[in-house]
C-alpha positions as CSV (number, residue, x, y, z in Angstrom):
1,M,30.3,36.1,68.0
2,N,31.8,34.2,71.1
3,E,30.2,35.1,74.4
4,L,32.9,36.6,77.0
5,L,33.0,34.7,80.3
6,S,35.5,35.2,83.2
7,F,36.3,32.4,85.6
8,S,37.0,32.1,89.0
9,G,37.1,29.6,91.8
10,A,38.3,25.8,91.9
11,L,39.3,25.3,88.1
12,P,40.4,21.8,86.8
13,E,44.0,21.3,86.5
14,H,45.0,22.4,82.8
15,F,41.6,24.3,82.7
16,D,43.2,27.4,80.6
17,K,44.6,24.9,77.9
18,A,41.5,23.1,77.7
19,F,39.0,25.9,77.5
20,S,41.2,27.4,74.6
21,L,40.7,24.3,72.8
22,L,36.9,24.1,73.1
23,S,36.1,27.7,73.1
24,A,35.4,27.7,69.5
25,E,33.0,24.8,69.9
26,L,31.4,26.3,72.7
27,G,31.2,29.6,71.5
28,F,32.5,31.2,74.7
29,A,35.9,33.0,74.9
30,R,37.7,34.2,78.0
31,A,37.1,37.7,78.9
32,E,40.6,39.7,79.7
33,T,38.3,41.9,81.8
34,G,34.7,41.8,82.6
35,G,32.7,38.9,81.0
36,F,30.1,37.0,82.3
37,S,31.0,35.9,85.5
38,V,31.5,31.8,86.1
39,T,32.4,30.5,89.4
40,L,33.7,27.0,89.7
41,R,33.9,24.6,92.7
42,R,34.8,21.0,93.2
43,G,32.0,19.1,94.8
44,G,29.9,15.9,94.8
45,C,28.2,16.2,91.8
46,L,27.6,18.3,88.3
47,R,25.6,21.2,88.9
48,V,25.3,24.3,86.9
49,E,23.2,27.4,88.0
50,K,22.7,30.6,85.9
51,N,21.1,33.8,87.2
52,A,21.6,37.5,86.8
53,G,24.6,37.4,89.0
54,G,26.7,34.8,86.8
55,A,26.9,31.0,87.0
56,Q,28.0,28.7,89.4
57,I,29.4,25.2,88.2
58,E,30.1,22.4,90.6
59,W,32.1,19.6,89.4
60,A,33.1,16.0,91.0
61,Q,35.4,14.8,87.9
62,P,37.6,17.4,85.8
63,V,35.4,16.4,82.6
64,Q,32.3,17.2,84.3
65,A,33.6,21.1,84.3
66,Y,33.6,20.9,80.6
67,R,30.0,19.1,80.3
68,A,28.7,21.7,82.4
69,L,30.0,24.5,80.1
70,S,28.2,22.7,77.5
71,L,25.2,22.8,79.6
72,L,25.5,26.4,80.0
73,R,25.9,27.1,76.3
74,Q,22.8,25.0,75.6
75,H,20.7,27.0,78.2
76,W,22.5,30.5,77.7
77,A,19.4,32.0,76.2
78,K,17.6,31.6,79.4
79,D,17.8,34.3,82.0
80,A,18.0,31.7,84.9
81,F,18.3,27.9,85.0
82,S,19.7,25.2,87.2
83,V,20.5,21.7,86.3
84,E,22.1,19.1,88.7
85,E,23.4,15.6,87.6
86,H,24.5,12.7,89.5
87,P,26.2,10.2,87.0
88,C,25.0,6.6,87.3
89,F,27.9,5.1,86.1
90,E,31.3,6.1,87.7
91,T,33.1,5.5,84.0
92,A,31.5,6.1,80.9
93,G,33.3,6.2,77.6
94,V,33.9,5.2,73.8
95,M,35.8,2.2,72.5
96,F,37.4,3.0,69.0
97,D,38.1,0.3,66.8
98,V,41.1,1.3,65.0
99,S,42.2,-2.2,63.7
100,R,39.6,-3.0,61.0
101,N,41.5,-1.2,58.5
102,A,40.3,2.2,59.0
103,V,43.0,3.8,61.7
104,L,41.8,7.3,62.8
105,L,44.3,10.1,62.0
106,P,45.2,11.5,65.4
107,K,43.7,14.9,64.6
108,T,40.3,12.9,64.2
109,L,41.0,11.4,67.6
110,R,41.6,14.9,69.1
111,Y,38.3,15.9,67.6
112,F,36.5,13.0,69.2
113,L,38.0,13.9,72.5
114,R,36.8,17.5,72.5
115,K,33.4,16.0,71.8
116,M,33.6,13.7,74.7
117,A,34.6,16.6,77.0
118,L,31.5,18.3,76.1
119,M,29.4,15.0,76.5
120,G,31.2,14.5,80.0
121,L,32.5,10.9,78.9
122,N,35.6,9.9,80.8
123,L,37.2,7.2,79.1
124,G,38.8,6.4,75.9
125,M,39.8,3.1,74.8
126,M,42.1,2.3,71.7
127,Y,41.1,-1.0,70.3
128,T,44.2,-1.9,68.4
129,E,44.9,-5.4,67.3
130,D,48.3,-4.7,65.6
131,T,48.1,-0.7,65.1
132,Y,50.5,0.2,67.6
133,Q,54.3,0.1,67.5
134,V,56.1,-2.9,68.9
135,P,60.0,-2.0,68.7
136,Q,61.0,-5.4,68.3
137,Q,58.4,-6.4,65.9
138,P,58.9,-4.5,62.6
139,Y,55.9,-6.8,60.8
140,F,53.4,-6.1,63.7
141,G,50.9,-3.4,62.3
142,Y,53.4,-3.1,59.1
143,Q,51.4,-1.2,56.2
144,R,48.4,-0.9,58.3
145,G,48.8,2.7,59.7
146,R,50.0,1.5,62.9
147,Y,50.3,4.4,65.5
148,S,53.9,5.3,66.8
149,M,54.4,5.5,70.7
150,D,54.9,9.4,70.5
151,E,51.5,9.9,68.7
152,L,49.8,7.7,71.2
153,R,52.0,9.6,74.2
154,A,50.6,12.9,72.5
155,L,46.9,11.6,72.2
156,D,47.1,10.5,76.1
157,D,48.5,14.2,76.8
158,Y,45.6,15.7,75.0
159,A,43.0,13.5,76.6
160,D,44.4,14.4,80.0
161,L,43.9,18.1,79.6
162,F,40.0,17.5,79.7
163,G,40.3,14.9,82.5
164,I,39.7,12.0,79.8
165,E,41.2,8.5,80.5
166,L,42.9,6.9,77.6
167,C,43.7,3.4,77.8
168,P,44.9,0.5,75.6
169,C,42.9,-2.5,74.3
170,I,44.8,-5.2,72.7
171,Q,44.5,-9.0,72.0
172,T,46.5,-11.5,73.5
173,L,44.9,-14.6,72.4
174,G,42.3,-14.6,69.5
175,H,41.7,-11.8,66.7
176,M,45.3,-11.8,65.7
177,N,44.7,-12.7,62.3
178,R,46.7,-9.8,60.7
179,A,49.8,-10.2,62.9
180,L,49.9,-14.2,62.5
181,H,49.5,-14.0,58.7
182,W,53.2,-13.0,58.4
183,P,55.4,-15.5,57.9
184,A,57.8,-14.1,60.4
185,L,55.2,-14.7,63.0
186,A,53.5,-17.8,61.8
187,H,55.5,-19.9,64.6
188,L,52.9,-18.4,67.0
189,K,49.7,-19.8,65.5
190,E,47.2,-21.9,67.2
191,N,44.9,-21.3,64.2
192,E,44.9,-18.6,61.7
193,E,43.4,-16.3,64.1
194,V,44.3,-17.6,67.5
195,L,47.8,-17.6,69.4
196,L,49.5,-20.6,70.7
197,A,49.0,-21.1,74.4
198,D,51.4,-22.9,76.6
199,D,54.4,-22.0,74.4
200,E,57.3,-19.7,75.8
201,A,57.7,-17.9,72.5
202,T,54.1,-16.8,72.6
203,Y,54.6,-15.4,76.3
204,A,57.7,-13.6,75.3
205,F,56.0,-11.9,72.3
206,L,53.0,-10.9,74.6
207,E,55.5,-9.4,77.0
208,Q,56.7,-7.2,74.3
209,L,53.0,-6.5,73.2
210,I,51.9,-5.5,76.7
211,A,54.9,-3.3,77.5
212,A,54.7,-1.4,74.1
213,A,51.0,-1.0,74.3
214,S,51.0,0.4,77.8
215,V,54.2,2.7,77.8
216,P,52.4,5.7,75.9
217,Y,49.3,5.8,78.5
218,R,49.1,7.4,81.8
219,S,46.3,4.9,82.6
220,R,47.1,1.7,84.5
221,R,44.4,-0.1,82.9
222,I,44.8,-2.4,80.1
223,H,42.2,-4.6,78.2
224,I,43.8,-7.8,77.1
225,G,40.9,-8.9,74.8
226,M,40.9,-12.7,74.7
227,D,37.3,-12.9,73.2
228,E,36.2,-15.1,70.3
229,A,39.3,-17.4,70.6
230,H,37.6,-20.0,68.4
231,G,39.3,-23.4,68.3
232,I,41.5,-22.9,71.2
233,G,43.2,-26.3,71.9
234,L,41.9,-27.7,68.6
235,G,44.8,-26.5,66.3
236,A,48.6,-26.7,66.8
237,H,47.9,-27.0,70.7
238,L,46.0,-30.4,70.0
239,R,48.8,-31.7,67.7
240,R,51.5,-31.0,70.4
241,H,49.5,-31.7,73.5
242,G,46.3,-33.9,72.8
243,Y,43.0,-32.7,73.8
244,E,42.3,-30.7,76.7
245,S,39.6,-28.7,78.1
246,P,39.6,-25.1,76.6
247,H,38.6,-23.8,80.1
248,A,41.6,-25.5,81.4
249,I,44.0,-24.0,78.5
250,I,42.4,-20.6,78.9
251,R,43.1,-20.6,82.6
252,R,46.9,-21.2,82.0
253,H,46.9,-18.7,79.5
254,L,45.1,-16.0,81.2
255,A,47.4,-16.6,84.2
256,R,50.6,-16.3,82.3
257,V,49.3,-12.9,80.9
258,L,48.1,-11.5,84.1
259,E,51.9,-12.4,85.3
260,I,52.9,-9.9,82.7
261,T,50.5,-7.3,83.3
262,R,51.0,-7.2,86.9
263,R,54.7,-7.2,86.4
264,H,54.3,-3.8,84.5
265,G,51.7,-2.5,87.3
266,L,48.6,-2.8,85.1
267,S,44.8,-3.6,86.0
268,A,43.6,-5.9,83.3
269,M,40.1,-6.3,82.1
270,M,38.9,-8.6,79.4
271,W,36.0,-9.6,77.4
272,S,34.3,-12.3,79.3
273,D,32.5,-14.7,76.3
274,M,35.4,-17.3,76.4
275,F,34.3,-18.0,80.0
276,F,31.0,-18.9,78.7
277,R,31.4,-20.8,75.5
278,P,33.0,-23.8,76.3
279,D,29.6,-24.3,78.4
280,S,27.5,-23.9,75.3
281,A,26.3,-26.5,73.0
282,T,26.9,-24.3,70.2
283,N,29.9,-22.2,71.4
284,G,27.6,-19.6,71.9
285,Y,27.8,-16.7,74.5
286,Y,24.3,-15.8,75.5
287,D,22.6,-19.5,75.5
288,T,24.1,-20.8,78.8
289,G,22.8,-21.2,82.2
290,M,24.6,-20.0,85.2
291,P,28.5,-20.7,85.0
292,S,29.9,-24.1,85.5
293,P,32.3,-24.7,88.3
294,E,35.0,-24.9,85.7
295,A,34.1,-21.6,84.4
296,V,34.1,-19.9,87.9
297,A,37.6,-21.6,88.7
298,A,39.0,-20.1,85.4
299,V,38.5,-16.5,86.6
300,P,41.0,-14.9,88.6
301,P,39.4,-12.4,91.2
302,D,41.6,-9.4,90.1
303,I,40.6,-9.2,86.5
304,T,37.6,-7.0,85.3
305,L,35.2,-8.9,83.1
306,V,33.8,-7.1,80.2
307,Y,30.4,-8.2,79.3
308,W,29.7,-7.2,75.5
309,D,26.2,-7.3,74.0
310,Y,24.9,-5.8,71.0
311,Y,22.0,-7.7,70.2
312,H,19.1,-7.8,72.8
313,E,16.5,-5.5,73.2
314,S,14.9,-6.8,76.6
315,E,15.8,-5.5,79.4
316,Q,15.6,-8.8,81.4
317,D,18.1,-10.6,78.9
318,Y,21.0,-8.2,80.2
319,A,19.7,-8.5,83.7
320,D,20.0,-12.2,83.4
321,M,23.5,-11.8,81.9
322,L,24.7,-9.7,84.3
323,K,23.6,-12.2,87.2
324,K,25.7,-14.8,85.4
325,H,28.4,-12.7,85.3
326,A,28.1,-11.9,89.1
327,A,28.5,-15.7,89.8
328,L,32.2,-15.6,88.4
329,G,33.4,-13.6,90.9
330,A,35.1,-10.8,89.4
331,P,34.0,-7.1,88.8
332,T,31.9,-6.7,85.6
333,A,31.9,-3.7,83.1
334,F,29.6,-3.4,80.2
335,A,30.1,-2.8,76.4
336,G,27.1,-1.9,74.4
337,G,27.4,-1.6,70.5
338,V,27.1,1.2,68.3
339,W,26.2,-0.5,65.0
340,T,29.1,0.5,62.7
341,W,29.9,-2.7,61.3
342,C,26.9,-3.5,59.4
343,G,27.9,-1.7,56.1
344,P,28.5,1.9,55.0
345,A,25.6,3.2,56.9
346,L,25.1,2.8,60.8
347,D,21.9,1.4,62.1
348,Y,20.5,3.5,64.7
349,T,17.4,1.8,65.1
350,K,19.2,-1.3,66.2
351,T,21.7,0.8,68.0
352,I,19.2,2.6,70.3
353,A,16.9,-0.6,70.8
354,A,19.8,-2.4,72.1
355,A,21.4,0.3,74.1
356,V,18.5,1.6,76.3
357,P,17.6,-1.7,77.8
358,A,21.2,-2.6,78.5
359,L,21.8,0.8,80.2
360,R,18.8,0.5,82.3
361,A,19.8,-2.9,83.4
362,G,23.4,-1.7,84.0
363,K,22.2,1.0,86.2
364,K,20.3,-1.3,88.3
365,A,23.0,-3.7,88.5
366,G,25.3,-1.4,90.1
367,V,27.7,-1.4,86.9
368,S,30.5,0.9,87.2
369,L,31.9,1.2,83.9
370,V,30.1,1.3,80.4
371,L,31.4,1.7,77.0
372,A,30.1,2.3,73.5
373,A,31.9,0.0,71.2
374,A,32.2,1.2,67.6
375,W,33.5,-1.6,65.8
376,G,34.4,-1.7,62.1
377,D,34.2,-5.2,61.2
378,N,34.8,-6.3,57.5
379,G,36.5,-3.0,56.4
380,A,35.3,-0.1,58.3
381,E,32.9,0.8,55.8
382,S,30.8,3.3,58.1
383,N,32.8,6.4,58.8
384,L,33.1,6.8,62.5
385,L,31.8,10.4,62.6
386,T,28.6,8.7,62.2
387,A,28.8,7.3,65.6
388,L,28.7,10.5,67.6
389,P,25.1,10.7,68.3
390,A,25.5,7.0,69.8
391,F,28.5,8.6,72.1
392,Q,26.0,11.4,73.2
393,L,23.3,8.7,74.1
394,Y,25.8,7.0,76.3
395,A,26.7,10.0,78.0
396,E,23.1,11.4,78.5
397,F,22.0,8.1,80.1
398,T,25.0,8.1,82.4
399,Y,24.4,11.9,83.7
400,T,20.5,11.4,83.8
401,G,19.9,7.6,84.1
402,E,17.3,7.4,81.4
403,Y,16.8,7.9,77.7
404,D,14.7,10.9,76.3
405,A,14.9,11.3,72.7
406,A,14.2,15.0,72.6
407,A,16.6,15.8,75.4
408,L,19.2,13.9,73.3
409,A,18.5,15.9,70.2
410,E,18.9,18.9,72.2
411,R,22.1,17.9,73.6
412,F,23.7,16.6,70.4
413,A,23.1,20.1,68.7
414,C,24.8,21.7,71.5
415,C,28.0,19.5,71.5
416,C,28.2,18.7,68.0
417,G,26.6,21.6,66.0
418,A,24.4,19.4,64.1
419,G,20.8,18.2,63.9
420,I,20.5,14.4,65.2
421,E,17.9,13.7,62.4
422,A,20.4,13.1,59.6
423,F,22.4,10.8,61.7
424,L,19.4,8.8,62.8
425,D,18.2,8.5,59.3
426,L,21.0,6.4,58.1
427,S,19.0,3.8,59.3
428,R,16.8,4.3,56.2
429,F,19.8,2.8,54.2
430,N,19.4,-0.7,56.0
431,A,16.0,-1.5,55.5
432,V,13.7,-0.8,52.4
433,P,9.9,-0.4,53.2
434,G,8.6,-3.8,53.7
435,M,11.8,-5.5,54.4
436,R,11.7,-7.1,57.7
437,S,14.6,-7.5,59.8
438,G,15.4,-10.3,62.4
439,A,16.5,-8.9,66.0
440,L,19.9,-10.7,66.5
441,R,21.3,-10.2,63.1
442,P,19.6,-7.1,61.4
443,V,19.3,-6.9,57.8
444,N,21.6,-4.4,56.2
445,A,20.2,-3.7,52.8
446,A,22.6,-0.9,51.7
447,K,25.8,-3.3,52.0
448,F,24.2,-6.3,50.2
449,L,22.7,-4.4,47.4
450,L,25.7,-2.4,46.8
451,Y,27.8,-5.4,46.3
452,Q,25.4,-8.0,44.9
453,D,26.7,-9.0,41.7
454,P,24.2,-7.8,38.9
455,L,24.3,-11.4,37.0
456,V,24.6,-13.7,40.1
457,Q,21.9,-12.2,42.2
458,L,21.9,-13.9,45.3
459,Y,19.3,-11.8,46.9
460,E,16.8,-11.8,44.2
461,A,14.2,-14.0,46.0
462,D,14.8,-12.1,49.1
463,T,14.0,-8.7,47.8
464,A,11.2,-9.6,45.1
465,G,8.6,-7.1,45.2
466,L,10.0,-4.5,47.0
467,A,10.4,-0.9,45.5
468,M,14.3,-0.8,46.2
469,A,15.1,1.7,43.6
470,E,12.2,4.3,44.5
471,H,13.1,3.8,48.2
472,Y,17.1,5.0,47.6
473,A,16.0,7.4,44.9
474,S,13.9,9.3,47.8
475,L,17.0,9.2,50.0
476,E,19.3,11.1,47.4
477,P,17.6,14.6,47.9
478,R,17.0,14.0,51.4
479,Y,21.0,13.7,52.0
480,Q,21.7,16.6,49.5
481,Q,19.7,18.7,51.9
482,Y,21.3,17.4,55.0
483,A,24.5,18.2,53.4
484,K,23.3,21.9,52.9
485,E,21.9,22.4,56.1
486,T,25.0,20.9,57.9
487,P,27.9,22.5,56.5
488,A,30.3,20.9,59.4
489,F,29.3,17.4,58.0
490,A,28.6,18.3,54.4
491,K,31.1,16.0,53.0
492,L,29.9,13.2,55.0
493,F,26.2,13.8,54.0
494,S,27.3,14.4,50.3
495,F,28.7,11.1,50.6
496,Y,25.6,9.4,51.7
497,A,23.5,11.3,48.9
498,L,26.0,9.5,46.1
499,L,25.6,6.4,47.8
500,A,21.7,6.6,47.5
501,A,22.1,7.6,43.9
502,A,24.2,4.4,43.2
503,L,22.2,2.0,45.0
504,A,18.9,3.8,43.2
505,R,20.6,3.0,40.0
506,K,22.0,-0.6,40.7
507,C,18.6,-1.7,42.3
508,A,16.6,-0.5,38.9
509,W,18.9,-3.5,37.3
510,H,18.4,-6.0,40.2
511,E,14.9,-5.4,40.2
512,Q,14.3,-6.2,36.4
513,A,17.3,-8.1,35.0
514,G,16.0,-11.5,36.0
515,H,12.6,-10.8,34.5
516,A,14.1,-9.7,31.3
517,V,16.1,-12.7,30.6
518,R,13.4,-15.2,32.1
519,T,10.6,-13.7,29.8
520,G,12.7,-13.2,26.7
521,S,12.1,-9.3,26.7
522,R,14.9,-8.1,24.5
523,A,13.5,-4.4,24.6
524,L,13.7,-4.6,28.4
525,A,17.1,-6.0,28.0
526,A,18.3,-3.3,25.8
527,R,17.0,-0.6,28.1
528,L,18.6,-2.2,31.0
529,A,22.1,-2.7,29.2
530,A,21.9,0.8,28.0
531,E,21.5,2.2,31.5
532,L,24.6,0.6,32.9
533,P,27.3,3.0,31.8
534,E,25.7,5.7,33.8
535,T,25.4,3.3,36.9
536,I,29.1,2.5,36.5
537,R,29.7,6.3,36.5
538,A,27.6,6.6,39.9
539,V,29.7,3.7,41.4
540,E,33.1,5.4,40.6
541,T,31.7,8.8,41.6
542,L,30.8,7.3,44.8
543,R,34.2,5.6,45.2
544,C,36.1,8.8,44.8
545,A,33.7,10.3,47.4
546,W,34.1,7.6,49.7
547,R,37.9,8.1,49.3
548,D,37.7,11.8,50.2
549,V,35.7,11.1,53.2
550,W,38.2,8.1,54.3
551,E,41.2,10.5,54.0
552,S,39.6,13.3,55.9
553,T,39.4,11.0,59.2
554,N,41.8,8.0,58.6
555,R,45.1,7.1,57.6
556,P,45.0,6.3,53.8
557,H,45.9,2.5,54.7
558,G,42.9,0.1,54.3
559,F,41.1,2.1,51.9
560,E,42.6,0.0,49.0
561,I,40.0,-2.5,50.2
562,I,37.2,-0.3,49.4
563,D,38.6,0.5,46.1
564,L,39.0,-3.3,45.3
565,R,35.4,-3.5,46.0
566,L,34.0,-0.6,44.2
567,G,36.3,-1.4,41.6
568,G,34.9,-4.8,41.3
569,V,31.3,-3.6,41.3
570,A,32.1,-1.5,38.3
571,A,34.0,-4.3,36.4
572,R,31.0,-6.7,36.9
573,L,28.5,-4.0,35.8
574,S,30.7,-3.5,32.6
575,T,30.5,-7.2,32.1
576,A,26.8,-7.3,32.9
577,A,26.1,-4.5,30.3
578,A,28.0,-6.3,27.6
579,R,26.1,-9.5,28.2
580,M,22.9,-8.1,28.6
581,E,23.2,-6.1,25.1
582,A,24.4,-9.1,23.4
583,F,21.0,-11.0,24.8
584,A,19.1,-8.2,23.7
585,A,20.8,-8.0,20.1
586,G,20.1,-12.0,20.2
587,T,23.7,-13.0,19.8
588,L,23.3,-14.4,23.3
589,E,20.8,-17.0,23.4
590,D,20.6,-17.1,27.4
591,I,22.2,-15.6,30.5
592,P,22.0,-18.7,32.7
593,E,23.0,-17.0,35.8
594,L,19.9,-14.8,35.5
595,S,17.7,-17.3,33.9
596,V,18.0,-19.7,36.8
597,P,15.0,-19.7,39.3
598,A,16.1,-17.5,42.0
599,L,16.3,-19.2,45.7
600,P,15.8,-17.7,49.0
601,Y,19.2,-16.8,50.9
602,T,18.7,-14.9,53.9
603,L,15.0,-14.9,53.8
604,R,13.6,-16.9,56.7
605,Q,10.1,-18.5,57.2
606,D,8.9,-15.8,59.1
607,G,9.6,-13.2,56.5
608,T,12.4,-11.7,58.0
609,L,16.0,-11.1,56.6
610,F,19.2,-11.4,58.2
611,G,22.1,-9.3,57.7
612,S,25.1,-10.0,55.5
613,Y,28.2,-8.4,57.0
614,A,30.9,-10.0,54.8
615,V,31.6,-9.1,51.2
616,G,32.3,-12.5,50.6
617,E,29.3,-13.8,51.4
618,I,27.4,-11.3,49.2
619,V,29.1,-11.1,45.8
620,S,29.4,-15.0,44.7
621,A,28.2,-18.3,45.4
622,C,32.1,-19.1,44.6
623,K,34.8,-18.9,47.2
624,I,36.4,-15.8,47.4
625,D,39.8,-15.7,48.8
626,I,40.4,-11.5,49.0
């Protein structure tokens, strides 16, 4: 039953509508008469106090009023309490990757915006490579689930109700593969990923993109991307103009892009790595010294540089990089990673280990804007609902200036209506006991074991001696129980129970198939072959559940890739069953893919494994063009 509240004082603009949208999640309702008195006033911090006479809320930004209400709900059972918070970052929010096949449904984004309001996050960034409507470019985002201008405008209206700024994040140089692969746009290519700089057709195209991307939003911020533009100056530009320093090309290109953003009244930010990579012997981001004079000269003073780092676990590493950014002479924001891109299961062990020192360093350096970036590389296999605890972590650090695991769990239970353990336990999918992970490229066992071919077992030596099937079998009942305990996320956790079941059966094969062939054990071969039809059914059940989860939060576009992947897994299991059955019967003398001695693949000399994040590097030693 909802508790009845009556409100008075300085209510944020749109409060009535915003509260009506949040009331069910808060467990509060507005009283027509009477009710528990809540007085609001605008001030210089966030403060909530409850006593016998009612509650008093002070807010400095509109979104803080809704965080305050969630704090009131969290402590409702207490007769009296007082909380005062001073955010250590002026702006904190979430970057939604809606470009890596999964395009969030508008209703899902509205759900996330409500949760952000309860958490107190005040910025939502929409990472749209080609998934927004550009009227002059029909192929831009074609069959990719792009948003219409009206949909984005409505989402911006919704965010504004809570005092959340929504802004576009696009690409204006690299990461343009899905647009450039269309023949109609091929003339704009530097290479398969990068736009051709110093070409007037490119800037006419970018004028259209920037105008279309910014029109639906109130915000005058725009993120213009420009990260990982690998090969700039070495493709069509080289053939046209000869070799030139990448710094010089980037400087000119950025100047042209900023001419466009300024003309549209926009304040631009961009990823900062391309100011560091030309100074690196490895084309790296984090391995350079202080920026070169060429790098400093390439940075316009009116752009905000977004330092992204999802990897390091030392506060000093982040502090050093922030010093390098300060030398570039432009404001610096920070984006940390929510490890949603390593496969079907988010890695919270790595997410927390990297986020906490990063936020501590950012706080000490006076960074004003931080983002939790939830990328979906290689098919967006991890549903974005799993990222909610990471969003909560960024919010709690913003308002308290520290990380407290117990306090985070309490806040998450209040804002999201679930225990945090089920989400944090997703890390168990990524490392089997005994499997050691490298720091910068964490191992992601669930992905490579799901897609590893049953005959061409590239990871056999890497996983030798590990009780993989036993481990995943133990996760199945764990996630069945989580699904029962958490109705709001039952569909999600039921999917993970099915993932564990499929992995357990598949790993039982991987642990024994090579041994059966090398030792000539026909009896073991017969048993393994007989078990594969059930494994195929488990994969098919998983595929259908995955589709259900996907379609509950995303547009249907993009799931065809998951269908193809799991359909391929099932097909190869069928082939493996037929060949192992023939081997067991003696009609096939050898299975050469399984009899060849296993060689280490991702296993390093120190005993750690590094992650395999692309299906193409997992399933075969042969080239894959899908």
